[in-house]
C-alpha positions as CSV (number, residue, x, y, z in Angstrom):
1,M,65.0,-0.3,42.5
2,A,63.9,-3.2,40.4
3,S,64.9,-1.4,37.2
4,S,68.4,-0.6,38.7
5,V,68.9,-4.3,39.5
6,A,67.7,-5.3,36.0
7,M,70.0,-2.8,34.4
8,L,73.0,-4.0,36.5
9,A,72.2,-7.6,35.6
10,A,72.0,-6.7,31.9
11,M,75.3,-4.9,32.1
12,L,77.1,-7.8,33.9
13,Y,75.7,-10.3,31.3
14,A,76.7,-8.1,28.4
15,S,80.2,-7.5,29.9
16,T,80.9,-11.3,29.6
17,T,79.5,-11.8,26.1
18,F,80.0,-8.8,23.8
19,A,80.6,-10.3,20.4
20,Y,81.2,-13.7,19.1
21,P,83.4,-13.4,15.9
22,Q,82.5,-15.7,13.0
23,S,84.8,-16.0,10.1
24,I,83.9,-14.4,6.7
25,A,85.9,-16.4,4.1
26,G,87.5,-14.9,1.0
27,Q,87.6,-11.2,1.9
28,T,90.7,-9.0,1.9
29,L,90.0,-5.6,3.5
30,V,92.0,-2.8,4.9
31,P,92.7,-2.0,7.7
32,G,92.6,-5.3,9.6
33,N,90.7,-3.9,12.6
34,L,89.4,-0.9,14.4
35,A,89.4,-0.3,18.2
36,V,85.9,-0.6,19.6
37,T,84.3,0.3,23.0
38,W,81.1,-1.5,23.9
39,Y,78.4,0.7,25.6
40,Q,75.2,0.2,27.5
41,A,72.4,2.8,27.8
42,P,71.7,5.6,28.3
43,L,73.1,7.1,25.2
44,A,74.0,10.8,25.1
45,F,72.9,11.2,21.5
46,S,69.5,10.8,19.7
47,E,70.4,9.5,16.3
48,S,71.6,6.0,15.3
49,S,75.1,7.3,14.7
50,S,77.1,10.2,16.1
51,T,80.6,11.6,16.5
52,N,79.7,12.7,20.1
53,A,82.5,11.5,22.5
54,T,79.9,10.3,25.0
55,C,78.3,7.1,23.7
56,G,76.9,5.8,27.0
57,W,78.4,3.7,29.8
58,A,81.5,2.0,28.6
59,V,81.5,-1.7,29.7
60,S,84.4,-3.1,27.6
61,T,87.0,-2.5,24.9
62,G,88.5,-4.5,22.1
63,Q,88.9,-4.7,18.3
64,L,86.6,-5.3,15.4
65,N,88.3,-7.2,12.6
66,T,87.2,-6.6,9.0
67,T,87.2,-10.4,8.3
68,Q,84.7,-11.3,11.1
69,C,81.0,-11.3,11.7
70,Y,80.1,-10.2,15.2
71,V,76.9,-11.0,17.2
72,L,75.9,-7.8,19.1
73,H,75.1,-7.9,22.8
74,T,75.2,-4.2,23.9
75,Y,73.1,-1.2,23.1
76,A,75.9,0.8,21.4
77,L,79.5,0.7,20.2
78,G,82.1,3.3,19.6
79,L,84.5,2.7,16.7
80,Q,87.8,4.6,16.7
81,Q,88.2,6.2,13.3
82,N,91.2,5.4,11.1
83,E,93.2,8.4,9.8
84,H,93.6,6.9,6.3
85,H,90.6,4.7,5.6
86,D,86.8,5.2,5.4
87,C,84.9,2.3,6.9
88,T,81.3,1.1,7.0
89,L,79.5,-0.9,9.8
90,K,76.6,-3.0,8.4
91,V,74.2,-4.0,11.2
92,W,71.7,-6.8,10.5
93,D,68.4,-7.0,12.5
94,D,67.0,-10.3,13.6
95,V,70.0,-12.4,12.6
96,S,73.1,-13.5,14.5
97,D,75.2,-14.5,11.5
98,C,75.5,-11.4,9.2
99,S,73.4,-13.1,6.5
100,G,70.0,-12.8,4.9
101,D,68.1,-10.3,2.9
102,G,66.3,-9.0,5.9
103,S,66.5,-5.6,7.5
104,W,70.0,-4.0,7.9
105,T,71.5,-0.6,8.4
106,M,74.7,0.9,7.1
107,H,76.7,3.2,9.3
108,A,79.5,5.3,7.8
109,I,82.7,5.5,9.8
110,P,84.6,8.2,7.9
111,S,88.4,8.6,8.2
112,G,89.6,10.7,11.0
113,R,90.9,10.7,14.6
114,G,87.7,10.6,16.6
115,T,85.2,8.0,17.7
116,R,82.0,7.2,15.8
117,C,79.2,6.0,18.2
118,V,76.7,3.6,16.7
119,E,73.4,2.6,18.4
120,T,72.7,-1.2,17.9
121,G,69.4,-1.2,19.9
122,V,70.2,-4.5,21.7
123,L,68.8,-3.9,25.2
124,D,68.7,-7.5,26.5
125,G,72.2,-8.7,26.0
126,G,71.2,-10.5,22.8
127,N,68.8,-13.0,24.5
128,F,65.8,-12.2,22.3
129,Q,67.0,-9.2,20.3
130,H,69.3,-10.7,17.6
131,K,71.7,-8.4,15.7
132,S,75.0,-8.9,14.0
133,C,77.5,-6.7,12.2
134,V,80.4,-6.7,9.9
135,L,83.0,-3.9,9.4
136,T,84.4,-3.1,5.9
137,C,87.1,-0.5,5.1
138,S,88.6,0.9,2.0
């Protein structure tokens, strides 16, 4: 029961604070944004990235813009692929501003018509687990 209450509290917190965009100056990338769905656990796949249509429990939707840095607050996200452009999502560990030489992971979002699920690993709504990401497309 206590874990159910904690999970619900984390989902409610995450649903109000998914990503804070921060401007990235001097970049011109295509396309301008991709549709995104924010997910909480449990994930239905075991790798850090998957084309499986079931990414977890959807808690919100929106757009990721290629000129912004986003602070991550959910356990996973699903990016809608673009038919004409390959994209990459770079996820930084332990930073909230898409900077530093620390640990980061690149996730390929190939062109197509499906959804690419990416596990971020943020379980606490971003309170103590700090991660950020930036989307680039070509």
